[in-house]
PQR file of N, CA, C, O and H, with PARSE charges and radii, in Angstrom:
ATOM      1  N   MET A   1    -120.354-103.247  36.942 -0.4000 1.5000
ATOM      2  CA  MET A   1    -121.100-104.354  38.007 -0.0000 2.0000
ATOM      3  C   MET A   1    -119.945-105.381  37.629  0.5500 1.7000
ATOM      4  O   MET A   1    -119.164-105.150  36.706 -0.5500 1.4000
ATOM      5  N   ASN A   2    -119.897-106.456  38.355 -0.4000 1.5000
ATOM      6  CA  ASN A   2    -118.932-108.105  37.914 -0.0000 2.0000
ATOM      7  C   ASN A   2    -119.787-108.974  38.149  0.5500 1.7000
ATOM      8  O   ASN A   2    -120.906-108.827  38.641 -0.5500 1.4000
ATOM      9  H   ASN A   2    -120.532-106.644  39.104  0.4000 1.0000
ATOM     10  N   LEU A   3    -119.231-109.980  37.771 -0.4000 1.5000
ATOM     11  CA  LEU A   3    -120.215-111.183  36.883 -0.0000 2.0000
ATOM     12  C   LEU A   3    -120.458-111.716  38.511  0.5500 1.7000
ATOM     13  O   LEU A   3    -121.554-112.277  38.507 -0.5500 1.4000
ATOM     14  H   LEU A   3    -118.323-110.099  37.371  0.4000 1.0000
ATOM     15  N   SER A   4    -120.095-111.744  39.365 -0.4000 1.5000
ATOM     16  CA  SER A   4    -120.827-112.500  40.585 -0.0000 2.0000
ATOM     17  C   SER A   4    -122.250-112.048  41.093  0.5500 1.7000
ATOM     18  O   SER A   4    -122.971-112.559  41.950 -0.5500 1.4000
ATOM     19  H   SER A   4    -119.205-111.288  39.369  0.4000 1.0000
ATOM     20  N   LYS A   5    -122.471-110.694  40.131 -0.4000 1.5000
ATOM     21  CA  LYS A   5    -123.656-109.934  40.571 -0.0000 2.0000
ATOM     22  C   LYS A   5    -124.613-110.027  39.476  0.5500 1.7000
ATOM     23  O   LYS A   5    -125.605-109.301  39.545 -0.5500 1.4000
ATOM     24  H   LYS A   5    -121.884-110.280  39.435  0.4000 1.0000
ATOM     25  N   ALA A   6    -124.471-110.824  38.454 -0.4000 1.5000
ATOM     26  CA  ALA A   6    -125.124-110.768  37.106 -0.0000 2.0000
ATOM     27  C   ALA A   6    -126.502-111.579  37.508  0.5500 1.7000
ATOM     28  O   ALA A   6    -126.766-111.994  38.636 -0.5500 1.4000
ATOM     29  H   ALA A   6    -123.665-111.414  38.398  0.4000 1.0000
ATOM     30  N   GLU A   7    -127.342-111.714  36.296 -0.4000 1.5000
ATOM     31  CA  GLU A   7    -128.673-112.078  36.743 -0.0000 2.0000
ATOM     32  C   GLU A   7    -128.419-113.428  35.691  0.5500 1.7000
ATOM     33  O   GLU A   7    -127.848-113.414  34.600 -0.5500 1.4000
ATOM     34  H   GLU A   7    -127.127-111.377  35.380  0.4000 1.0000
ATOM     35  N   GLU A   8    -129.009-114.528  36.365 -0.4000 1.5000
ATOM     36  CA  GLU A   8    -129.161-115.883  35.350 -0.0000 2.0000
ATOM     37  C   GLU A   8    -129.347-115.822  34.132  0.5500 1.7000
ATOM     38  O   GLU A   8    -129.786-114.687  33.948 -0.5500 1.4000
ATOM     39  H   GLU A   8    -129.473-114.540  37.250  0.4000 1.0000
ATOM     40  N   GLY A   9    -129.296-116.265  33.314 -0.4000 1.5000
ATOM     41  CA  GLY A   9    -129.826-116.592  31.896 -0.0000 2.0000
ATOM     42  C   GLY A   9    -129.695-115.245  31.031  0.5500 1.7000
ATOM     43  O   GLY A   9    -129.818-115.381  29.814 -0.5500 1.4000
ATOM     44  H   GLY A   9    -128.939-117.187  33.464  0.4000 1.0000
ATOM     45  N   LYS A  10    -129.474-114.052  31.502 -0.4000 1.5000
ATOM     46  CA  LYS A  10    -128.931-113.226  31.021 -0.0000 2.0000
ATOM     47  C   LYS A  10    -127.806-112.910  29.886  0.5500 1.7000
ATOM     48  O   LYS A  10    -126.750-112.919  30.517 -0.5500 1.4000
ATOM     49  H   LYS A  10    -129.374-113.941  32.491  0.4000 1.0000
ATOM     50  N   GLN A  11    -127.582-112.699  28.833 -0.4000 1.5000
ATOM     51  CA  GLN A  11    -126.118-112.572  28.145 -0.0000 2.0000
ATOM     52  C   GLN A  11    -125.714-110.840  28.362  0.5500 1.7000
ATOM     53  O   GLN A  11    -126.393-109.837  28.141 -0.5500 1.4000
ATOM     54  H   GLN A  11    -128.440-112.691  28.319  0.4000 1.0000
ATOM     55  N   TYR A  12    -124.269-111.007  28.905 -0.4000 1.5000
ATOM     56  CA  TYR A  12    -123.836-109.702  28.784 -0.0000 2.0000
ATOM     57  C   TYR A  12    -122.392-109.911  28.112  0.5500 1.7000
ATOM     58  O   TYR A  12    -121.912-110.961  27.686 -0.5500 1.4000
ATOM     59  H   TYR A  12    -123.718-111.822  29.085  0.4000 1.0000
ATOM     60  N   THR A  13    -121.794-108.539  28.137 -0.4000 1.5000
ATOM     61  CA  THR A  13    -120.652-108.544  27.401 -0.0000 2.0000
ATOM     62  C   THR A  13    -119.356-108.064  28.444  0.5500 1.7000
ATOM     63  O   THR A  13    -119.461-107.060  29.148 -0.5500 1.4000
ATOM     64  H   THR A  13    -122.184-107.686  28.484  0.4000 1.0000
ATOM     65  N   ILE A  14    -118.467-108.691  28.437 -0.4000 1.5000
ATOM     66  CA  ILE A  14    -117.292-108.400  29.059 -0.0000 2.0000
ATOM     67  C   ILE A  14    -116.481-107.127  28.700  0.5500 1.7000
ATOM     68  O   ILE A  14    -116.055-106.802  27.592 -0.5500 1.4000
ATOM     69  H   ILE A  14    -118.382-109.507  27.865  0.4000 1.0000
ATOM     70  N   LEU A  15    -116.348-106.395  30.042 -0.4000 1.5000
ATOM     71  CA  LEU A  15    -115.927-104.689  29.679 -0.0000 2.0000
ATOM     72  C   LEU A  15    -114.623-104.842  29.672  0.5500 1.7000
ATOM     73  O   LEU A  15    -113.942-104.440  28.728 -0.5500 1.4000
ATOM     74  H   LEU A  15    -116.695-106.660  30.942  0.4000 1.0000
ATOM     75  N   ARG A  16    -113.985-105.595  30.995 -0.4000 1.5000
ATOM     76  CA  ARG A  16    -112.949-105.609  31.121 -0.0000 2.0000
ATOM     77  C   ARG A  16    -112.381-106.707  32.478  0.5500 1.7000
ATOM     78  O   ARG A  16    -113.200-107.045  33.333 -0.5500 1.4000
ATOM     79  H   ARG A  16    -114.538-105.922  31.762  0.4000 1.0000
ATOM     80  N   ILE A  17    -111.239-107.089  32.536 -0.4000 1.5000
ATOM     81  CA  ILE A  17    -110.706-108.245  33.775 -0.0000 2.0000
ATOM     82  C   ILE A  17    -109.955-107.359  34.468  0.5500 1.7000
ATOM     83  O   ILE A  17    -109.013-106.754  33.955 -0.5500 1.4000
ATOM     84  H   ILE A  17    -110.573-106.814  31.842  0.4000 1.0000
ATOM     85  N   GLU A  18    -110.433-107.184  36.045 -0.4000 1.5000
ATOM     86  CA  GLU A  18    -109.763-106.462  36.880 -0.0000 2.0000
ATOM     87  C   GLU A  18    -109.203-107.477  37.798  0.5500 1.7000
ATOM     88  O   GLU A  18    -109.868-108.175  38.564 -0.5500 1.4000
ATOM     89  H   GLU A  18    -111.197-107.675  36.462  0.4000 1.0000
ATOM     90  N   THR A  19    -107.854-107.495  37.644 -0.4000 1.5000
ATOM     91  CA  THR A  19    -106.871-108.264  38.336 -0.0000 2.0000
ATOM     92  C   THR A  19    -105.317-108.078  38.345  0.5500 1.7000
ATOM     93  O   THR A  19    -104.680-108.063  37.291 -0.5500 1.4000
ATOM     94  H   THR A  19    -107.314-106.928  37.022  0.4000 1.0000
ATOM     95  N   GLU A  20    -104.802-107.955  39.423 -0.4000 1.5000
ATOM     96  CA  GLU A  20    -103.476-107.937  39.274 -0.0000 2.0000
ATOM     97  C   GLU A  20    -102.480-109.118  39.178  0.5500 1.7000
ATOM     98  O   GLU A  20    -101.271-108.965  39.000 -0.5500 1.4000
ATOM     99  H   GLU A  20    -105.320-107.967  40.279  0.4000 1.0000
ATOM    100  N   ASP A  21    -103.010-110.131  39.292 -0.4000 1.5000
ATOM    101  CA  ASP A  21    -102.544-111.751  39.136 -0.0000 2.0000
ATOM    102  C   ASP A  21    -102.338-111.864  37.593  0.5500 1.7000
ATOM    103  O   ASP A  21    -103.370-111.933  36.926 -0.5500 1.4000
ATOM    104  H   ASP A  21    -103.992-110.255  39.437  0.4000 1.0000
ATOM    105  N   GLU A  22    -101.426-111.887  37.093 -0.4000 1.5000
ATOM    106  CA  GLU A  22    -101.179-112.279  35.726 -0.0000 2.0000
ATOM    107  C   GLU A  22    -101.338-113.901  35.663  0.5500 1.7000
ATOM    108  O   GLU A  22    -101.819-114.193  34.568 -0.5500 1.4000
ATOM    109  H   GLU A  22    -100.587-111.831  37.635  0.4000 1.0000
ATOM    110  N   GLU A  23    -101.139-114.858  36.327 -0.4000 1.5000
ATOM    111  CA  GLU A  23    -101.694-115.991  36.285 -0.0000 2.0000
ATOM    112  C   GLU A  23    -103.229-115.996  36.108  0.5500 1.7000
ATOM    113  O   GLU A  23    -103.730-116.450  35.079 -0.5500 1.4000
ATOM    114  H   GLU A  23    -100.749-114.621  37.216  0.4000 1.0000
ATOM    115  N   LEU A  24    -103.948-115.506  37.079 -0.4000 1.5000
ATOM    116  CA  LEU A  24    -105.343-115.374  36.833 -0.0000 2.0000
ATOM    117  C   LEU A  24    -105.956-114.717  35.380  0.5500 1.7000
ATOM    118  O   LEU A  24    -106.857-114.914  34.565 -0.5500 1.4000
ATOM    119  H   LEU A  24    -103.542-115.137  37.914  0.4000 1.0000
ATOM    120  N   ASP A  25    -105.030-113.968  35.597 -0.4000 1.5000
ATOM    121  CA  ASP A  25    -105.747-112.845  34.081 -0.0000 2.0000
ATOM    122  C   ASP A  25    -105.223-113.829  32.860  0.5500 1.7000
ATOM    123  O   ASP A  25    -106.019-113.910  31.924 -0.5500 1.4000
ATOM    124  H   ASP A  25    -104.298-113.808  36.260  0.4000 1.0000
ATOM    125  N   SER A  26    -104.117-114.516  32.745 -0.4000 1.5000
ATOM    126  CA  SER A  26    -103.917-115.684  31.582 -0.0000 2.0000
ATOM    127  C   SER A  26    -104.808-116.680  31.504  0.5500 1.7000
ATOM    128  O   SER A  26    -105.203-117.201  30.461 -0.5500 1.4000
ATOM    129  H   SER A  26    -103.471-114.450  33.506  0.4000 1.0000
ATOM    130  N   PHE A  27    -105.206-117.017  32.866 -0.4000 1.5000
ATOM    131  CA  PHE A  27    -106.225-118.254  32.745 -0.0000 2.0000
ATOM    132  C   PHE A  27    -107.465-118.063  32.397  0.5500 1.7000
ATOM    133  O   PHE A  27    -108.093-118.877  31.721 -0.5500 1.4000
ATOM    134  H   PHE A  27    -104.885-116.594  33.713  0.4000 1.0000
ATOM    135  N   LEU A  28    -108.149-116.472  33.019 -0.4000 1.5000
ATOM    136  CA  LEU A  28    -109.294-116.245  32.300 -0.0000 2.0000
ATOM    137  C   LEU A  28    -109.233-116.032  30.718  0.5500 1.7000
ATOM    138  O   LEU A  28    -110.176-116.329  29.985 -0.5500 1.4000
ATOM    139  H   LEU A  28    -107.639-115.811  33.569  0.4000 1.0000
ATOM    140  N   PHE A  29    -108.021-115.485  30.262 -0.4000 1.5000
ATOM    141  CA  PHE A  29    -107.986-115.254  28.692 -0.0000 2.0000
ATOM    142  C   PHE A  29    -108.116-116.569  28.036  0.5500 1.7000
ATOM    143  O   PHE A  29    -108.675-116.661  26.943 -0.5500 1.4000
ATOM    144  H   PHE A  29    -107.255-115.243  30.858  0.4000 1.0000
ATOM    145  N   SER A  30    -107.621-117.603  28.657 -0.4000 1.5000
ATOM    146  CA  SER A  30    -107.423-119.019  27.974 -0.0000 2.0000
ATOM    147  C   SER A  30    -108.947-119.542  27.959  0.5500 1.7000
ATOM    148  O   SER A  30    -109.202-120.372  27.087 -0.5500 1.4000
ATOM    149  H   SER A  30    -107.167-117.529  29.545  0.4000 1.0000
ATOM    150  N   LEU A  31    -110.019-119.142  28.848 -0.4000 1.5000
ATOM    151  CA  LEU A  31    -111.123-119.561  29.011 -0.0000 2.0000
ATOM    152  C   LEU A  31    -112.095-118.966  27.596  0.5500 1.7000
ATOM    153  O   LEU A  31    -113.065-119.502  27.060 -0.5500 1.4000
ATOM    154  H   LEU A  31    -109.811-118.467  29.556  0.4000 1.0000
ATOM    155  N   GLY A  32    -111.474-117.799  27.301 -0.4000 1.5000
ATOM    156  CA  GLY A  32    -112.221-116.991  26.447 -0.0000 2.0000
ATOM    157  C   GLY A  32    -112.592-115.917  26.761  0.5500 1.7000
ATOM    158  O   GLY A  32    -113.043-115.169  25.895 -0.5500 1.4000
ATOM    159  H   GLY A  32    -110.686-117.363  27.737  0.4000 1.0000
ATOM    160  N   CYS A  33    -112.504-115.470  28.253 -0.4000 1.5000
ATOM    161  CA  CYS A  33    -113.014-114.288  28.909 -0.0000 2.0000
ATOM    162  C   CYS A  33    -111.936-113.104  28.636  0.5500 1.7000
ATOM    163  O   CYS A  33    -110.904-113.054  29.306 -0.5500 1.4000
ATOM    164  H   CYS A  33    -112.137-116.078  28.957  0.4000 1.0000
ATOM    165  N   TYR A  34    -112.210-112.193  27.665 -0.4000 1.5000
ATOM    166  CA  TYR A  34    -111.551-111.039  27.696 -0.0000 2.0000
ATOM    167  C   TYR A  34    -112.509-110.114  27.040  0.5500 1.7000
ATOM    168  O   TYR A  34    -113.551-110.492  26.506 -0.5500 1.4000
ATOM    169  H   TYR A  34    -113.049-112.233  27.121  0.4000 1.0000
ATOM    170  N   SER A  35    -111.982-108.512  27.126 -0.4000 1.5000
ATOM    171  CA  SER A  35    -113.050-107.744  26.642 -0.0000 2.0000
ATOM    172  C   SER A  35    -113.612-107.914  25.202  0.5500 1.7000
ATOM    173  O   SER A  35    -113.038-108.465  24.263 -0.5500 1.4000
ATOM    174  H   SER A  35    -111.135-108.204  27.560  0.4000 1.0000
ATOM    175  N   GLY A  36    -114.952-107.288  25.206 -0.4000 1.5000
ATOM    176  CA  GLY A  36    -115.865-107.451  24.300 -0.0000 2.0000
ATOM    177  C   GLY A  36    -116.651-108.945  23.922  0.5500 1.7000
ATOM    178  O   GLY A  36    -117.564-109.094  23.110 -0.5500 1.4000
ATOM    179  H   GLY A  36    -115.418-106.840  25.969  0.4000 1.0000
ATOM    180  N   GLU A  37    -116.079-109.867  24.671 -0.4000 1.5000
ATOM    181  CA  GLU A  37    -116.519-111.172  24.515 -0.0000 2.0000
ATOM    182  C   GLU A  37    -117.900-111.487  25.107  0.5500 1.7000
ATOM    183  O   GLU A  37    -117.864-111.361  26.331 -0.5500 1.4000
ATOM    184  H   GLU A  37    -115.337-109.746  25.330  0.4000 1.0000
ATOM    185  N   PRO A  38    -119.240-111.895  24.594 -0.5600 1.5000
ATOM    186  CA  PRO A  38    -120.320-112.329  25.263  0.2800 2.0000
ATOM    187  C   PRO A  38    -119.992-113.237  26.534  0.5500 1.7000
ATOM    188  O   PRO A  38    -119.064-114.042  26.463 -0.5500 1.4000
ATOM    189  N   VAL A  39    -120.805-113.100  27.773 -0.4000 1.5000
ATOM    190  CA  VAL A  39    -120.742-114.104  28.344 -0.0000 2.0000
ATOM    191  C   VAL A  39    -122.339-114.229  29.281  0.5500 1.7000
ATOM    192  O   VAL A  39    -123.045-113.239  29.476 -0.5500 1.4000
ATOM    193  H   VAL A  39    -121.559-112.446  27.830  0.4000 1.0000
ATOM    194  N   THR A  40    -122.638-115.409  29.698 -0.4000 1.5000
ATOM    195  CA  THR A  40    -124.075-115.645  30.171 -0.0000 2.0000
ATOM    196  C   THR A  40    -123.598-116.629  31.557  0.5500 1.7000
ATOM    197  O   THR A  40    -122.620-117.376  31.518 -0.5500 1.4000
ATOM    198  H   THR A  40    -122.064-116.213  29.540  0.4000 1.0000
ATOM    199  N   VAL A  41    -124.549-116.452  32.846 -0.4000 1.5000
ATOM    200  CA  VAL A  41    -124.245-116.975  33.837 -0.0000 2.0000
ATOM    201  C   VAL A  41    -125.516-117.998  33.783  0.5500 1.7000
ATOM    202  O   VAL A  41    -126.691-117.633  33.826 -0.5500 1.4000
ATOM    203  H   VAL A  41    -125.343-115.845  32.877  0.4000 1.0000
ATOM    204  N   ILE A  42    -125.096-119.246  33.688 -0.4000 1.5000
ATOM    205  CA  ILE A  42    -126.053-120.309  33.770 -0.0000 2.0000
ATOM    206  C   ILE A  42    -126.664-120.807  35.014  0.5500 1.7000
ATOM    207  O   ILE A  42    -127.828-121.205  35.062 -0.5500 1.4000
ATOM    208  H   ILE A  42    -124.142-119.542  33.653  0.4000 1.0000
ATOM    209  N   SER A  43    -125.961-120.781  35.893 -0.4000 1.5000
ATOM    210  CA  SER A  43    -126.437-120.954  37.367 -0.0000 2.0000
ATOM    211  C   SER A  43    -125.325-120.658  38.305  0.5500 1.7000
ATOM    212  O   SER A  43    -124.126-120.639  38.026 -0.5500 1.4000
ATOM    213  H   SER A  43    -125.016-120.457  35.854  0.4000 1.0000
ATOM    214  N   ARG A  44    -125.971-120.392  39.641 -0.4000 1.5000
ATOM    215  CA  ARG A  44    -125.183-120.056  40.957 -0.0000 2.0000
ATOM    216  C   ARG A  44    -125.241-121.171  41.792  0.5500 1.7000
ATOM    217  O   ARG A  44    -126.263-121.856  41.738 -0.5500 1.4000
ATOM    218  H   ARG A  44    -126.945-120.407  39.867  0.4000 1.0000
ATOM    219  N   ARG A  45    -124.107-121.569  42.753 -0.4000 1.5000
ATOM    220  CA  ARG A  45    -124.434-122.484  43.730 -0.0000 2.0000
ATOM    221  C   ARG A  45    -123.382-121.517  44.697  0.5500 1.7000
ATOM    222  O   ARG A  45    -122.774-120.489  44.399 -0.5500 1.4000
ATOM    223  H   ARG A  45    -123.277-121.013  42.796  0.4000 1.0000
ATOM    224  N   ARG A  46    -123.437-122.305  45.996 -0.4000 1.5000
ATOM    225  CA  ARG A  46    -122.877-121.076  46.998 -0.0000 2.0000
ATOM    226  C   ARG A  46    -121.217-121.715  46.546  0.5500 1.7000
ATOM    227  O   ARG A  46    -120.836-122.852  46.267 -0.5500 1.4000
ATOM    228  H   ARG A  46    -123.931-123.140  46.238  0.4000 1.0000
ATOM    229  N   GLY A  47    -120.241-119.901  46.666 -0.4000 1.5000
ATOM    230  CA  GLY A  47    -119.187-120.141  46.471 -0.0000 2.0000
ATOM    231  C   GLY A  47    -118.885-120.577  44.710  0.5500 1.7000
ATOM    232  O   GLY A  47    -117.666-120.647  44.550 -0.5500 1.4000
ATOM    233  H   GLY A  47    -120.551-118.977  46.893  0.4000 1.0000
ATOM    234  N   SER A  48    -119.569-120.846  43.533 -0.4000 1.5000
ATOM    235  CA  SER A  48    -119.395-120.956  42.565 -0.0000 2.0000
ATOM    236  C   SER A  48    -120.693-120.507  41.703  0.5500 1.7000
ATOM    237  O   SER A  48    -121.900-120.513  41.942 -0.5500 1.4000
ATOM    238  H   SER A  48    -120.559-120.790  43.662  0.4000 1.0000
ATOM    239  N   CYS A  49    -119.889-120.106  40.573 -0.4000 1.5000
ATOM    240  CA  CYS A  49    -121.073-120.115  39.016 -0.0000 2.0000
ATOM    241  C   CYS A  49    -120.427-120.837  38.068  0.5500 1.7000
ATOM    242  O   CYS A  49    -119.230-121.115  37.987 -0.5500 1.4000
ATOM    243  H   CYS A  49    -118.908-120.101  40.379  0.4000 1.0000
ATOM    244  N   THR A  50    -121.364-121.121  37.333 -0.4000 1.5000
ATOM    245  CA  THR A  50    -121.529-121.611  35.899 -0.0000 2.0000
ATOM    246  C   THR A  50    -121.773-120.923  34.830  0.5500 1.7000
ATOM    247  O   THR A  50    -122.946-120.685  34.543 -0.5500 1.4000
ATOM    248  H   THR A  50    -122.336-120.894  37.398  0.4000 1.0000
ATOM    249  N   ILE A  51    -120.714-120.455  34.008 -0.4000 1.5000
ATOM    250  CA  ILE A  51    -121.105-119.555  32.789 -0.0000 2.0000
ATOM    251  C   ILE A  51    -120.559-120.367  31.661  0.5500 1.7000
ATOM    252  O   ILE A  51    -119.740-121.285  31.674 -0.5500 1.4000
ATOM    253  H   ILE A  51    -119.761-120.648  34.241  0.4000 1.0000
ATOM    254  N   ALA A  52    -121.346-119.691  30.484 -0.4000 1.5000
ATOM    255  CA  ALA A  52    -121.193-119.971  29.168 -0.0000 2.0000
ATOM    256  C   ALA A  52    -120.279-118.952  28.649  0.5500 1.7000
ATOM    257  O   ALA A  52    -120.478-117.802  29.041 -0.5500 1.4000
ATOM    258  H   ALA A  52    -122.011-118.945  30.473  0.4000 1.0000
ATOM    259  N   VAL A  53    -119.333-119.161  27.857 -0.4000 1.5000
ATOM    260  CA  VAL A  53    -118.573-118.266  27.573 -0.0000 2.0000
ATOM    261  C   VAL A  53    -118.031-119.201  26.039  0.5500 1.7000
ATOM    262  O   VAL A  53    -117.637-120.358  26.184 -0.5500 1.4000
ATOM    263  H   VAL A  53    -119.171-120.095  27.538  0.4000 1.0000
ATOM    264  N   LYS A  54    -118.071-118.530  24.568 -0.4000 1.5000
ATOM    265  CA  LYS A  54    -117.435-119.090  23.668 -0.0000 2.0000
ATOM    266  C   LYS A  54    -118.466-120.402  23.147  0.5500 1.7000
ATOM    267  O   LYS A  54    -119.631-120.204  22.802 -0.5500 1.4000
ATOM    268  H   LYS A  54    -118.392-117.590  24.450  0.4000 1.0000
ATOM    269  N   ASP A  55    -117.904-121.584  23.155 -0.4000 1.5000
ATOM    270  CA  ASP A  55    -118.662-122.548  23.133 -0.0000 2.0000
ATOM    271  C   ASP A  55    -118.509-123.639  24.102  0.5500 1.7000
ATOM    272  O   ASP A  55    -118.687-124.848  23.949 -0.5500 1.4000
ATOM    273  H   ASP A  55    -116.958-121.745  23.435  0.4000 1.0000
ATOM    274  N   GLY A  56    -118.128-122.941  25.170 -0.4000 1.5000
ATOM    275  CA  GLY A  56    -117.758-123.640  26.584 -0.0000 2.0000
ATOM    276  C   GLY A  56    -118.706-123.371  27.781  0.5500 1.7000
ATOM    277  O   GLY A  56    -119.158-122.257  28.042 -0.5500 1.4000
ATOM    278  H   GLY A  56    -117.983-121.959  25.294  0.4000 1.0000
ATOM    279  N   ARG A  57    -118.970-124.544  28.510 -0.4000 1.5000
ATOM    280  CA  ARG A  57    -119.564-123.865  29.928 -0.0000 2.0000
ATOM    281  C   ARG A  57    -118.323-124.333  30.961  0.5500 1.7000
ATOM    282  O   ARG A  57    -117.766-125.421  30.823 -0.5500 1.4000
ATOM    283  H   ARG A  57    -118.603-125.449  28.298  0.4000 1.0000
ATOM    284  N   TYR A  58    -118.033-123.565  31.804 -0.4000 1.5000
ATOM    285  CA  TYR A  58    -117.455-123.267  33.263 -0.0000 2.0000
ATOM    286  C   TYR A  58    -117.687-123.049  34.404  0.5500 1.7000
ATOM    287  O   TYR A  58    -118.473-122.138  34.662 -0.5500 1.4000
ATOM    288  H   TYR A  58    -118.486-122.680  31.916  0.4000 1.0000
ATOM    289  N   SER A  59    -117.104-123.781  35.433 -0.4000 1.5000
ATOM    290  CA  SER A  59    -117.652-123.213  36.497 -0.0000 2.0000
ATOM    291  C   SER A  59    -116.168-122.672  37.277  0.5500 1.7000
ATOM    292  O   SER A  59    -115.028-123.136  37.248 -0.5500 1.4000
ATOM    293  H   SER A  59    -116.465-124.522  35.224  0.4000 1.0000
ATOM    294  N   ILE A  60    -116.663-121.673  37.860 -0.4000 1.5000
ATOM    295  CA  ILE A  60    -115.622-120.378  38.282 -0.0000 2.0000
ATOM    296  C   ILE A  60    -116.021-120.194  39.757  0.5500 1.7000
ATOM    297  O   ILE A  60    -117.181-120.200  40.169 -0.5500 1.4000
ATOM    298  H   ILE A  60    -117.589-121.295  37.884  0.4000 1.0000
ATOM    299  N   ASP A  61    -115.119-120.060  40.361 -0.4000 1.5000
ATOM    300  CA  ASP A  61    -115.490-119.529  41.988 -0.0000 2.0000
ATOM    301  C   ASP A  61    -115.565-118.006  41.805  0.5500 1.7000
ATOM    302  O   ASP A  61    -115.066-117.346  40.894 -0.5500 1.4000
ATOM    303  H   ASP A  61    -114.177-120.056  40.027  0.4000 1.0000
ATOM    304  N   ASN A  62    -116.476-117.472  43.123 -0.4000 1.5000
ATOM    305  CA  ASN A  62    -116.897-116.206  43.245 -0.0000 2.0000
ATOM    306  C   ASN A  62    -115.752-115.208  42.961  0.5500 1.7000
ATOM    307  O   ASN A  62    -116.047-114.180  42.351 -0.5500 1.4000
ATOM    308  H   ASN A  62    -116.882-118.009  43.863  0.4000 1.0000
ATOM    309  N   GLN A  63    -114.249-115.448  43.413 -0.4000 1.5000
ATOM    310  CA  GLN A  63    -113.245-114.843  43.328 -0.0000 2.0000
ATOM    311  C   GLN A  63    -112.811-114.466  41.627  0.5500 1.7000
ATOM    312  O   GLN A  63    -112.479-113.341  41.252 -0.5500 1.4000
ATOM    313  H   GLN A  63    -114.010-116.283  43.908  0.4000 1.0000
ATOM    314  N   LEU A  64    -112.908-115.705  40.728 -0.4000 1.5000
ATOM    315  CA  LEU A  64    -112.966-114.990  39.477 -0.0000 2.0000
ATOM    316  C   LEU A  64    -113.819-114.270  38.941  0.5500 1.7000
ATOM    317  O   LEU A  64    -113.594-113.373  38.129 -0.5500 1.4000
ATOM    318  H   LEU A  64    -113.178-116.619  41.033  0.4000 1.0000
ATOM    319  N   ALA A  65    -114.994-114.658  39.414 -0.4000 1.5000
ATOM    320  CA  ALA A  65    -116.435-113.855  38.972 -0.0000 2.0000
ATOM    321  C   ALA A  65    -116.372-112.408  39.091  0.5500 1.7000
ATOM    322  O   ALA A  65    -116.576-111.554  38.228 -0.5500 1.4000
ATOM    323  H   ALA A  65    -115.177-115.386  40.073  0.4000 1.0000
ATOM    324  N   GLU A  66    -116.070-112.293  40.248 -0.4000 1.5000
ATOM    325  CA  GLU A  66    -115.850-110.817  40.859 -0.0000 2.0000
ATOM    326  C   GLU A  66    -114.367-110.156  39.896  0.5500 1.7000
ATOM    327  O   GLU A  66    -114.145-108.979  40.177 -0.5500 1.4000
ATOM    328  H   GLU A  66    -115.904-112.986  40.948  0.4000 1.0000
ATOM    329  N   ALA A  67    -113.540-110.675  39.007 -0.4000 1.5000
ATOM    330  CA  ALA A  67    -112.470-110.023  38.685 -0.0000 2.0000
ATOM    331  C   ALA A  67    -113.155-109.787  36.842  0.5500 1.7000
ATOM    332  O   ALA A  67    -112.531-109.106  36.028 -0.5500 1.4000
ATOM    333  H   ALA A  67    -113.721-111.631  38.779  0.4000 1.0000
ATOM    334  N   ILE A  68    -114.316-110.402  36.540 -0.4000 1.5000
ATOM    335  CA  ILE A  68    -114.795-110.071  35.269 -0.0000 2.0000
ATOM    336  C   ILE A  68    -115.939-109.129  35.542  0.5500 1.7000
ATOM    337  O   ILE A  68    -116.944-109.234  36.244 -0.5500 1.4000
ATOM    338  H   ILE A  68    -114.823-110.955  37.200  0.4000 1.0000
ATOM    339  N   ILE A  69    -115.352-107.939  34.574 -0.4000 1.5000
ATOM    340  CA  ILE A  69    -116.471-106.827  34.975 -0.0000 2.0000
ATOM    341  C   ILE A  69    -117.414-106.635  33.560  0.5500 1.7000
ATOM    342  O   ILE A  69    -116.892-106.467  32.457 -0.5500 1.4000
ATOM    343  H   ILE A  69    -114.535-107.853  34.003  0.4000 1.0000
ATOM    344  N   ILE A  70    -118.266-106.666  33.687 -0.4000 1.5000
ATOM    345  CA  ILE A  70    -119.751-106.713  32.738 -0.0000 2.0000
ATOM    346  C   ILE A  70    -120.438-105.064  32.677  0.5500 1.7000
ATOM    347  O   ILE A  70    -121.484-104.853  32.064 -0.5500 1.4000
ATOM    348  H   ILE A  70    -118.690-106.803  34.582  0.4000 1.0000
TER
END
């Protein structure tokens, strides 16, 4: 399952990042999104969602959320 289908308020563990775009992969890594890291979907809006990872909260679009496999 990917992060775009995750339930709000529930903590998940990132299994892997599925993208062939090195820049996108690097960006997600800089946010702290990598294998083994806990992540929580805080809220959803049309076209994006707010996530909590490490000590930060980030708004990511659905394309990024679909690349994060939980």
